[in-house]
mmCIF file of the N, C-alpha and C atoms, coordinates in Angstrom:
data_MODEL
# 
_entry.id   MODEL 
# 
loop_
_atom_site.group_PDB 
_atom_site.id 
_atom_site.type_symbol 
_atom_site.label_atom_id 
_atom_site.label_alt_id 
_atom_site.label_comp_id 
_atom_site.label_asym_id 
_atom_site.label_entity_id 
_atom_site.label_seq_id 
_atom_site.pdbx_PDB_ins_code 
_atom_site.Cartn_x 
_atom_site.Cartn_y 
_atom_site.Cartn_z 
_atom_site.occupancy 
_atom_site.B_iso_or_equiv 
_atom_site.pdbx_formal_charge 
_atom_site.auth_seq_id 
_atom_site.auth_comp_id 
_atom_site.auth_asym_id 
_atom_site.auth_atom_id 
_atom_site.pdbx_PDB_model_num 
ATOM 1   N N  . MET A 1 1  ? 18.549 14.619 -21.229 1.00 0.00 ? 1  MET A N  1 
ATOM 2   C CA . MET A 1 1  ? 18.364 14.580 -22.155 1.00 0.00 ? 1  MET A CA 1 
ATOM 3   C C  . MET A 1 1  ? 19.954 13.840 -22.471 1.00 0.00 ? 1  MET A C  1 
ATOM 4   N N  . SER A 1 2  ? 19.711 13.170 -23.275 1.00 0.00 ? 2  SER A N  1 
ATOM 5   C CA . SER A 1 2  ? 21.193 12.222 -23.418 1.00 0.00 ? 2  SER A CA 1 
ATOM 6   C C  . SER A 1 2  ? 23.012 13.642 -23.982 1.00 0.00 ? 2  SER A C  1 
ATOM 7   N N  . PHE A 1 3  ? 23.244 12.331 -23.947 1.00 0.00 ? 3  PHE A N  1 
ATOM 8   C CA . PHE A 1 3  ? 24.811 12.271 -24.105 1.00 0.00 ? 3  PHE A CA 1 
ATOM 9   C C  . PHE A 1 3  ? 25.004 13.212 -25.092 1.00 0.00 ? 3  PHE A C  1 
ATOM 10  N N  . SER A 1 4  ? 24.654 12.292 -26.314 1.00 0.00 ? 4  SER A N  1 
ATOM 11  C CA . SER A 1 4  ? 24.515 12.915 -27.697 1.00 0.00 ? 4  SER A CA 1 
ATOM 12  C C  . SER A 1 4  ? 23.675 14.132 -27.967 1.00 0.00 ? 4  SER A C  1 
ATOM 13  N N  . GLU A 1 5  ? 22.542 14.134 -27.315 1.00 0.00 ? 5  GLU A N  1 
ATOM 14  C CA . GLU A 1 5  ? 22.278 15.448 -27.217 1.00 0.00 ? 5  GLU A CA 1 
ATOM 15  C C  . GLU A 1 5  ? 22.349 16.811 -27.139 1.00 0.00 ? 5  GLU A C  1 
ATOM 16  N N  . ILE A 1 6  ? 23.075 16.468 -25.330 1.00 0.00 ? 6  ILE A N  1 
ATOM 17  C CA . ILE A 1 6  ? 23.796 17.641 -24.971 1.00 0.00 ? 6  ILE A CA 1 
ATOM 18  C C  . ILE A 1 6  ? 24.770 17.721 -26.063 1.00 0.00 ? 6  ILE A C  1 
ATOM 19  N N  . PHE A 1 7  ? 25.498 17.118 -26.250 1.00 0.00 ? 7  PHE A N  1 
ATOM 20  C CA . PHE A 1 7  ? 26.938 17.247 -27.700 1.00 0.00 ? 7  PHE A CA 1 
ATOM 21  C C  . PHE A 1 7  ? 26.254 18.001 -28.855 1.00 0.00 ? 7  PHE A C  1 
ATOM 22  N N  . GLU A 1 8  ? 24.939 17.647 -29.288 1.00 0.00 ? 8  GLU A N  1 
ATOM 23  C CA . GLU A 1 8  ? 25.005 18.391 -30.354 1.00 0.00 ? 8  GLU A CA 1 
ATOM 24  C C  . GLU A 1 8  ? 24.626 19.819 -30.620 1.00 0.00 ? 8  GLU A C  1 
ATOM 25  N N  . LYS A 1 9  ? 23.563 20.012 -29.520 1.00 0.00 ? 9  LYS A N  1 
ATOM 26  C CA . LYS A 1 9  ? 23.334 21.858 -28.703 1.00 0.00 ? 9  LYS A CA 1 
ATOM 27  C C  . LYS A 1 9  ? 24.893 21.980 -28.248 1.00 0.00 ? 9  LYS A C  1 
ATOM 28  N N  . TYR A 1 10 ? 25.290 21.925 -27.359 1.00 0.00 ? 10 TYR A N  1 
ATOM 29  C CA . TYR A 1 10 ? 26.437 22.564 -26.909 1.00 0.00 ? 10 TYR A CA 1 
ATOM 30  C C  . TYR A 1 10 ? 27.773 21.892 -27.098 1.00 0.00 ? 10 TYR A C  1 
ATOM 31  N N  . PRO A 1 11 ? 28.109 22.342 -28.636 1.00 0.00 ? 11 PRO A N  1 
ATOM 32  C CA . PRO A 1 11 ? 29.478 21.216 -28.316 1.00 0.00 ? 11 PRO A CA 1 
ATOM 33  C C  . PRO A 1 11 ? 30.351 21.899 -26.817 1.00 0.00 ? 11 PRO A C  1 
ATOM 34  N N  . LYS A 1 12 ? 30.023 23.213 -26.258 1.00 0.00 ? 12 LYS A N  1 
ATOM 35  C CA . LYS A 1 12 ? 32.208 22.775 -25.349 1.00 0.00 ? 12 LYS A CA 1 
ATOM 36  C C  . LYS A 1 12 ? 31.794 22.117 -24.831 1.00 0.00 ? 12 LYS A C  1 
ATOM 37  N N  . ALA A 1 13 ? 30.405 21.252 -24.345 1.00 0.00 ? 13 ALA A N  1 
ATOM 38  C CA . ALA A 1 13 ? 31.019 19.989 -23.548 1.00 0.00 ? 13 ALA A CA 1 
ATOM 39  C C  . ALA A 1 13 ? 31.116 18.755 -23.519 1.00 0.00 ? 13 ALA A C  1 
ATOM 40  N N  . VAL A 1 14 ? 32.042 19.071 -24.640 1.00 0.00 ? 14 VAL A N  1 
ATOM 41  C CA . VAL A 1 14 ? 33.271 17.555 -25.023 1.00 0.00 ? 14 VAL A CA 1 
ATOM 42  C C  . VAL A 1 14 ? 34.463 18.330 -24.276 1.00 0.00 ? 14 VAL A C  1 
ATOM 43  N N  . GLU A 1 15 ? 34.853 19.226 -24.135 1.00 0.00 ? 15 GLU A N  1 
ATOM 44  C CA . GLU A 1 15 ? 36.265 19.722 -23.455 1.00 0.00 ? 15 GLU A CA 1 
ATOM 45  C C  . GLU A 1 15 ? 35.617 18.901 -21.906 1.00 0.00 ? 15 GLU A C  1 
ATOM 46  N N  . PHE A 1 16 ? 34.485 19.774 -21.613 1.00 0.00 ? 16 PHE A N  1 
ATOM 47  C CA . PHE A 1 16 ? 33.882 19.150 -19.745 1.00 0.00 ? 16 PHE A CA 1 
ATOM 48  C C  . PHE A 1 16 ? 33.837 17.728 -19.400 1.00 0.00 ? 16 PHE A C  1 
ATOM 49  N N  . PHE A 1 17 ? 33.213 17.166 -20.238 1.00 0.00 ? 17 PHE A N  1 
ATOM 50  C CA . PHE A 1 17 ? 33.281 15.656 -20.060 1.00 0.00 ? 17 PHE A CA 1 
ATOM 51  C C  . PHE A 1 17 ? 34.508 15.117 -19.785 1.00 0.00 ? 17 PHE A C  1 
ATOM 52  N N  . LEU A 1 18 ? 35.242 15.907 -21.498 1.00 0.00 ? 18 LEU A N  1 
ATOM 53  C CA . LEU A 1 18 ? 36.471 15.107 -21.640 1.00 0.00 ? 18 LEU A CA 1 
ATOM 54  C C  . LEU A 1 18 ? 37.298 15.542 -20.324 1.00 0.00 ? 18 LEU A C  1 
ATOM 55  N N  . GLU A 1 19 ? 37.504 16.981 -19.704 1.00 0.00 ? 19 GLU A N  1 
ATOM 56  C CA . GLU A 1 19 ? 38.433 17.230 -18.282 1.00 0.00 ? 19 GLU A CA 1 
ATOM 57  C C  . GLU A 1 19 ? 37.558 16.721 -17.140 1.00 0.00 ? 19 GLU A C  1 
ATOM 58  N N  . LYS A 1 20 ? 36.143 16.011 -16.487 1.00 0.00 ? 20 LYS A N  1 
ATOM 59  C CA . LYS A 1 20 ? 35.736 15.620 -15.758 1.00 0.00 ? 20 LYS A CA 1 
ATOM 60  C C  . LYS A 1 20 ? 36.431 13.470 -16.101 1.00 0.00 ? 20 LYS A C  1 
ATOM 61  N N  . GLY A 1 21 ? 37.117 13.282 -16.983 1.00 0.00 ? 21 GLY A N  1 
ATOM 62  C CA . GLY A 1 21 ? 37.459 11.799 -16.919 1.00 0.00 ? 21 GLY A CA 1 
ATOM 63  C C  . GLY A 1 21 ? 36.372 11.200 -17.735 1.00 0.00 ? 21 GLY A C  1 
ATOM 64  N N  . MET A 1 22 ? 35.212 11.776 -18.641 1.00 0.00 ? 22 MET A N  1 
ATOM 65  C CA . MET A 1 22 ? 34.210 11.122 -19.061 1.00 0.00 ? 22 MET A CA 1 
ATOM 66  C C  . MET A 1 22 ? 34.329 10.988 -20.142 1.00 0.00 ? 22 MET A C  1 
ATOM 67  N N  . HIS A 1 23 ? 35.207 10.135 -21.056 1.00 0.00 ? 23 HIS A N  1 
ATOM 68  C CA . HIS A 1 23 ? 35.141 10.395 -22.410 1.00 0.00 ? 23 HIS A CA 1 
ATOM 69  C C  . HIS A 1 23 ? 33.453 9.611  -23.074 1.00 0.00 ? 23 HIS A C  1 
ATOM 70  N N  . CYS A 1 24 ? 32.973 9.952  -22.983 1.00 0.00 ? 24 CYS A N  1 
ATOM 71  C CA . CYS A 1 24 ? 31.591 9.852  -23.596 1.00 0.00 ? 24 CYS A CA 1 
ATOM 72  C C  . CYS A 1 24 ? 31.117 10.511 -24.621 1.00 0.00 ? 24 CYS A C  1 
ATOM 73  N N  . ILE A 1 25 ? 32.418 10.897 -25.478 1.00 0.00 ? 25 ILE A N  1 
ATOM 74  C CA . ILE A 1 25 ? 32.452 11.001 -27.125 1.00 0.00 ? 25 ILE A CA 1 
ATOM 75  C C  . ILE A 1 25 ? 31.476 10.057 -27.392 1.00 0.00 ? 25 ILE A C  1 
ATOM 76  N N  . GLY A 1 26 ? 33.015 8.980  -28.046 1.00 0.00 ? 26 GLY A N  1 
ATOM 77  C CA . GLY A 1 26 ? 33.588 8.032  -28.607 1.00 0.00 ? 26 GLY A CA 1 
ATOM 78  C C  . GLY A 1 26 ? 31.609 6.479  -27.493 1.00 0.00 ? 26 GLY A C  1 
ATOM 79  N N  . CYS A 1 27 ? 31.713 6.941  -26.761 1.00 0.00 ? 27 CYS A N  1 
ATOM 80  C CA . CYS A 1 27 ? 30.972 5.438  -25.821 1.00 0.00 ? 27 CYS A CA 1 
ATOM 81  C C  . CYS A 1 27 ? 29.611 5.430  -26.577 1.00 0.00 ? 27 CYS A C  1 
ATOM 82  N N  . PRO A 1 28 ? 29.206 4.249  -27.096 1.00 0.00 ? 28 PRO A N  1 
ATOM 83  C CA . PRO A 1 28 ? 27.776 4.020  -27.821 1.00 0.00 ? 28 PRO A CA 1 
ATOM 84  C C  . PRO A 1 28 ? 27.275 3.913  -26.522 1.00 0.00 ? 28 PRO A C  1 
ATOM 85  N N  . MET A 1 29 ? 26.630 3.992  -25.377 1.00 0.00 ? 29 MET A N  1 
ATOM 86  C CA . MET A 1 29 ? 25.669 4.479  -24.515 1.00 0.00 ? 29 MET A CA 1 
ATOM 87  C C  . MET A 1 29 ? 25.438 5.789  -23.966 1.00 0.00 ? 29 MET A C  1 
ATOM 88  N N  . ALA A 1 30 ? 26.664 6.827  -25.480 1.00 0.00 ? 30 ALA A N  1 
ATOM 89  C CA . ALA A 1 30 ? 26.260 8.060  -25.220 1.00 0.00 ? 30 ALA A CA 1 
ATOM 90  C C  . ALA A 1 30 ? 25.297 8.101  -25.688 1.00 0.00 ? 30 ALA A C  1 
ATOM 91  N N  . GLN A 1 31 ? 24.735 7.688  -26.839 1.00 0.00 ? 31 GLN A N  1 
ATOM 92  C CA . GLN A 1 31 ? 22.759 8.006  -27.754 1.00 0.00 ? 31 GLN A CA 1 
ATOM 93  C C  . GLN A 1 31 ? 22.317 7.790  -26.752 1.00 0.00 ? 31 GLN A C  1 
ATOM 94  N N  . MET A 1 32 ? 21.457 7.040  -26.100 1.00 0.00 ? 32 MET A N  1 
ATOM 95  C CA . MET A 1 32 ? 20.726 7.155  -25.434 1.00 0.00 ? 32 MET A CA 1 
ATOM 96  C C  . MET A 1 32 ? 20.813 7.614  -23.599 1.00 0.00 ? 32 MET A C  1 
ATOM 97  N N  . GLU A 1 33 ? 22.338 7.081  -23.267 1.00 0.00 ? 33 GLU A N  1 
ATOM 98  C CA . GLU A 1 33 ? 22.503 7.019  -21.911 1.00 0.00 ? 33 GLU A CA 1 
ATOM 99  C C  . GLU A 1 33 ? 22.012 8.876  -21.149 1.00 0.00 ? 33 GLU A C  1 
ATOM 100 N N  . SER A 1 34 ? 22.106 9.193  -20.817 1.00 0.00 ? 34 SER A N  1 
ATOM 101 C CA . SER A 1 34 ? 20.987 10.443 -20.182 1.00 0.00 ? 34 SER A CA 1 
ATOM 102 C C  . SER A 1 34 ? 22.394 11.294 -18.618 1.00 0.00 ? 34 SER A C  1 
ATOM 103 N N  . LEU A 1 35 ? 21.951 12.377 -19.052 1.00 0.00 ? 35 LEU A N  1 
ATOM 104 C CA . LEU A 1 35 ? 23.689 12.892 -17.986 1.00 0.00 ? 35 LEU A CA 1 
ATOM 105 C C  . LEU A 1 35 ? 23.168 12.568 -16.071 1.00 0.00 ? 35 LEU A C  1 
ATOM 106 N N  . GLU A 1 36 ? 22.589 12.114 -16.113 1.00 0.00 ? 36 GLU A N  1 
ATOM 107 C CA . GLU A 1 36 ? 22.619 11.536 -14.742 1.00 0.00 ? 36 GLU A CA 1 
ATOM 108 C C  . GLU A 1 36 ? 22.793 10.121 -14.497 1.00 0.00 ? 36 GLU A C  1 
ATOM 109 N N  . GLU A 1 37 ? 22.532 9.128  -15.542 1.00 0.00 ? 37 GLU A N  1 
ATOM 110 C CA . GLU A 1 37 ? 22.929 8.283  -15.397 1.00 0.00 ? 37 GLU A CA 1 
ATOM 111 C C  . GLU A 1 37 ? 24.433 8.095  -15.952 1.00 0.00 ? 37 GLU A C  1 
ATOM 112 N N  . GLY A 1 38 ? 25.200 8.850  -16.560 1.00 0.00 ? 38 GLY A N  1 
ATOM 113 C CA . GLY A 1 38 ? 26.616 8.548  -16.075 1.00 0.00 ? 38 GLY A CA 1 
ATOM 114 C C  . GLY A 1 38 ? 27.843 9.377  -15.374 1.00 0.00 ? 38 GLY A C  1 
ATOM 115 N N  . ALA A 1 39 ? 26.553 10.166 -15.267 1.00 0.00 ? 39 ALA A N  1 
ATOM 116 C CA . ALA A 1 39 ? 27.296 10.760 -13.499 1.00 0.00 ? 39 ALA A CA 1 
ATOM 117 C C  . ALA A 1 39 ? 27.508 9.615  -13.077 1.00 0.00 ? 39 ALA A C  1 
ATOM 118 N N  . LEU A 1 40 ? 26.222 8.640  -11.971 1.00 0.00 ? 40 LEU A N  1 
ATOM 119 C CA . LEU A 1 40 ? 26.162 7.986  -11.330 1.00 0.00 ? 40 LEU A CA 1 
ATOM 120 C C  . LEU A 1 40 ? 27.480 6.648  -11.957 1.00 0.00 ? 40 LEU A C  1 
ATOM 121 N N  . ALA A 1 41 ? 27.160 6.545  -13.330 1.00 0.00 ? 41 ALA A N  1 
ATOM 122 C CA . ALA A 1 41 ? 28.370 5.217  -13.880 1.00 0.00 ? 41 ALA A CA 1 
ATOM 123 C C  . ALA A 1 41 ? 29.647 6.091  -13.488 1.00 0.00 ? 41 ALA A C  1 
ATOM 124 N N  . HIS A 1 42 ? 30.087 7.487  -13.372 1.00 0.00 ? 42 HIS A N  1 
ATOM 125 C CA . HIS A 1 42 ? 31.087 7.422  -13.203 1.00 0.00 ? 42 HIS A CA 1 
ATOM 126 C C  . HIS A 1 42 ? 31.743 8.203  -11.885 1.00 0.00 ? 42 HIS A C  1 
ATOM 127 N N  . GLY A 1 43 ? 30.284 7.733  -10.751 1.00 0.00 ? 43 GLY A N  1 
ATOM 128 C CA . GLY A 1 43 ? 30.743 8.092  -9.534  1.00 0.00 ? 43 GLY A CA 1 
ATOM 129 C C  . GLY A 1 43 ? 30.706 9.774  -8.634  1.00 0.00 ? 43 GLY A C  1 
ATOM 130 N N  . LEU A 1 44 ? 29.321 10.099 -9.946  1.00 0.00 ? 44 LEU A N  1 
ATOM 131 C CA . LEU A 1 44 ? 29.888 11.830 -9.576  1.00 0.00 ? 44 LEU A CA 1 
ATOM 132 C C  . LEU A 1 44 ? 28.838 12.194 -9.768  1.00 0.00 ? 44 LEU A C  1 
ATOM 133 N N  . ASN A 1 45 ? 28.660 13.579 -8.637  1.00 0.00 ? 45 ASN A N  1 
ATOM 134 C CA . ASN A 1 45 ? 27.087 14.127 -8.122  1.00 0.00 ? 45 ASN A CA 1 
ATOM 135 C C  . ASN A 1 45 ? 26.399 14.453 -9.644  1.00 0.00 ? 45 ASN A C  1 
ATOM 136 N N  . ALA A 1 46 ? 25.827 14.154 -10.136 1.00 0.00 ? 46 ALA A N  1 
ATOM 137 C CA . ALA A 1 46 ? 24.564 14.966 -11.061 1.00 0.00 ? 46 ALA A CA 1 
ATOM 138 C C  . ALA A 1 46 ? 24.145 16.155 -11.278 1.00 0.00 ? 46 ALA A C  1 
ATOM 139 N N  . ASP A 1 47 ? 23.285 16.665 -10.105 1.00 0.00 ? 47 ASP A N  1 
ATOM 140 C CA . ASP A 1 47 ? 23.303 17.919 -9.442  1.00 0.00 ? 47 ASP A CA 1 
ATOM 141 C C  . ASP A 1 47 ? 24.715 18.975 -9.824  1.00 0.00 ? 47 ASP A C  1 
ATOM 142 N N  . LYS A 1 48 ? 25.653 18.544 -9.548  1.00 0.00 ? 48 LYS A N  1 
ATOM 143 C CA . LYS A 1 48 ? 27.027 19.335 -9.246  1.00 0.00 ? 48 LYS A CA 1 
ATOM 144 C C  . LYS A 1 48 ? 27.581 19.414 -10.448 1.00 0.00 ? 48 LYS A C  1 
ATOM 145 N N  . LEU A 1 49 ? 27.429 18.780 -11.087 1.00 0.00 ? 49 LEU A N  1 
ATOM 146 C CA . LEU A 1 49 ? 27.484 18.548 -12.487 1.00 0.00 ? 49 LEU A CA 1 
ATOM 147 C C  . LEU A 1 49 ? 27.163 19.348 -13.889 1.00 0.00 ? 49 LEU A C  1 
ATOM 148 N N  . VAL A 1 50 ? 25.802 19.271 -13.760 1.00 0.00 ? 50 VAL A N  1 
ATOM 149 C CA . VAL A 1 50 ? 24.721 20.356 -14.866 1.00 0.00 ? 50 VAL A CA 1 
ATOM 150 C C  . VAL A 1 50 ? 24.920 21.475 -14.068 1.00 0.00 ? 50 VAL A C  1 
ATOM 151 N N  . GLU A 1 51 ? 25.268 21.646 -12.968 1.00 0.00 ? 51 GLU A N  1 
ATOM 152 C CA . GLU A 1 51 ? 25.559 23.021 -12.627 1.00 0.00 ? 51 GLU A CA 1 
ATOM 153 C C  . GLU A 1 51 ? 26.899 23.021 -12.830 1.00 0.00 ? 51 GLU A C  1 
ATOM 154 N N  . GLU A 1 52 ? 28.086 22.704 -13.221 1.00 0.00 ? 52 GLU A N  1 
ATOM 155 C CA . GLU A 1 52 ? 29.407 23.157 -13.568 1.00 0.00 ? 52 GLU A CA 1 
ATOM 156 C C  . GLU A 1 52 ? 29.141 22.554 -14.915 1.00 0.00 ? 52 GLU A C  1 
ATOM 157 N N  . LEU A 1 53 ? 28.192 22.370 -15.920 1.00 0.00 ? 53 LEU A N  1 
ATOM 158 C CA . LEU A 1 53 ? 27.957 21.735 -17.354 1.00 0.00 ? 53 LEU A CA 1 
ATOM 159 C C  . LEU A 1 53 ? 27.340 23.062 -17.648 1.00 0.00 ? 53 LEU A C  1 
ATOM 160 N N  . ASN A 1 54 ? 26.435 23.663 -16.698 1.00 0.00 ? 54 ASN A N  1 
ATOM 161 C CA . ASN A 1 54 ? 25.763 24.599 -17.524 1.00 0.00 ? 54 ASN A CA 1 
ATOM 162 C C  . ASN A 1 54 ? 26.693 26.169 -17.015 1.00 0.00 ? 54 ASN A C  1 
ATOM 163 N N  . LYS A 1 55 ? 27.101 26.422 -16.015 1.00 0.00 ? 55 LYS A N  1 
ATOM 164 C CA . LYS A 1 55 ? 28.264 27.274 -16.314 1.00 0.00 ? 55 LYS A CA 1 
ATOM 165 C C  . LYS A 1 55 ? 29.767 27.391 -17.692 1.00 0.00 ? 55 LYS A C  1 
ATOM 166 N N  . LYS A 1 56 ? 29.931 25.958 -17.879 1.00 0.00 ? 56 LYS A N  1 
ATOM 167 C CA . LYS A 1 56 ? 31.042 26.149 -19.251 1.00 0.00 ? 56 LYS A CA 1 
ATOM 168 C C  . LYS A 1 56 ? 30.813 26.542 -20.245 1.00 0.00 ? 56 LYS A C  1 
ATOM 169 N N  . VAL A 1 57 ? 29.012 25.379 -20.430 1.00 0.00 ? 57 VAL A N  1 
ATOM 170 C CA . VAL A 1 57 ? 28.122 26.134 -21.935 1.00 0.00 ? 57 VAL A CA 1 
ATOM 171 C C  . VAL A 1 57 ? 28.473 27.705 -21.908 1.00 0.00 ? 57 VAL A C  1 
ATOM 172 N N  . GLU A 1 58 ? 27.688 28.773 -20.627 1.00 0.00 ? 58 GLU A N  1 
ATOM 173 C CA . GLU A 1 58 ? 27.366 29.405 -20.839 1.00 0.00 ? 58 GLU A CA 1 
ATOM 174 C C  . GLU A 1 58 ? 28.184 31.027 -20.997 1.00 0.00 ? 58 GLU A C  1 
ATOM 175 N N  . LYS A 1 59 ? 29.214 30.588 -20.858 1.00 0.00 ? 59 LYS A N  1 
ATOM 176 C CA . LYS A 1 59 ? 30.750 31.119 -21.279 1.00 0.00 ? 59 LYS A CA 1 
ATOM 177 C C  . LYS A 1 59 ? 31.124 31.191 -22.380 1.00 0.00 ? 59 LYS A C  1 
ATOM 178 N N  . LYS A 1 60 ? 31.023 33.057 -22.707 1.00 0.00 ? 60 LYS A N  1 
ATOM 179 C CA . LYS A 1 60 ? 31.271 33.178 -24.369 1.00 0.00 ? 60 LYS A CA 1 
ATOM 180 C C  . LYS A 1 60 ? 33.057 33.964 -24.719 1.00 0.00 ? 60 LYS A C  1 
# 
């Protein structure tokens, strides 16, 4: 899933990525870059990032 798809489907994800130092919102790569690719580019573990993101967007 690309960052743009994530932001569209899960608006709470914006805050999460900002907290992680990933300022993907304004990045042109966010239109096509996957979460895994972005995590690797930022030196983060993609599986852990997905796990944390899922917890964040599931909160009500």
